[in-house]
C-alpha positions, 0 to 999 in steps of 0.5 A: 479471526473476529470480524472486528479485525477486518477492515471494510475492504476485507483485509486483516487489520493485523496484516503487515504488508511489504513489497513483493520480491522484485518490486522497488519504490523509487523517486524519479527526479526527471518526472518528479514522481514516485515510481513503483517498479515491478517486473515488466512494468513501471507504475507512476504513483501519486503522492498519496499512493507513494506514501501508502506503499512506502509504509508497506515495510513489513512492520506496519499493520494495515490499521497503522498505515490507514490511521496515518490518513485521517477521516473518511480516507481509511476505507480508501487506503484499505481498498488501495492496499487490497488492489495493490495486493491483487496486482501482486505488488505487495504481499 
């Protein structure tokens, strides 16, 4: 794979992330927050994180997801995706 196809976080820009089996993204009206529900854990997401995870549907590439967040945020989005992938919450 050509290095131009990799982001600064080392992710393939053509990877199409999706939630791992057993992971759910839900809105909690009581907490007024989006939750990532994974086995034996509930993660409260901020608005930006919830937006990114919501785009991990297996259809959007990393590049398409990051492009939705303008400016210097591109590297932050790819780093976040790498971290969430390392946790096993997306594949």
